[in-house]
C-alpha angles and dihedrals in degrees: 000000000000096000100039085216094297103155096217093049092045090055092043094050091046094049095047093045091052091049090048093052093044092053089053094044092239134135101198130059125216132197089259089067092064098078094061092039091051090051091051092047089054091050097044098033097050099081098036105038117004100044093040093050092048096044093050092055119102115252094258091050092051089059090048090051090051092050094046092048089055091050094253117141108223121191106254127210118222089255093051093047091048091050091051094043093051089057094043091240099130127070119214088253089058098254124135114256142236091038092213087064090053089049090051092051091052095044095046091043090216 
C-alpha cells in the first residue's frame, strides 16, 4: 500500500525494513515499525526518486502535484491527467500516489 507498486519504492522499503529488523535482532515486522521505516524512506528516497520525479515535471504539473499532496482537488486537463497516469501518480479516486511522495512534497514544501 505504501509503494503503490512502484519498483524503486518497493525495493527501498524492503531494504530499509530488513536493515531495521536486523539492527533490532528481529525476524518479524509490526505496524509500529512503519514510522521509522517511512522516515528513512523519506530521507533516502528524496534525492533518487522524489526530487527527480518532481523536478522532471512540467511547471503546470508541479503545481498540480503540490495541490494533490495537500488534498486539494484541482481540475485536471486531459494532458495533465495523462502525464500523471503514465507515471502512476494518480489514484482512481484522484489522490496523489504513492502517499509517501505526497508526504515528501508537503514536508519539503517544494
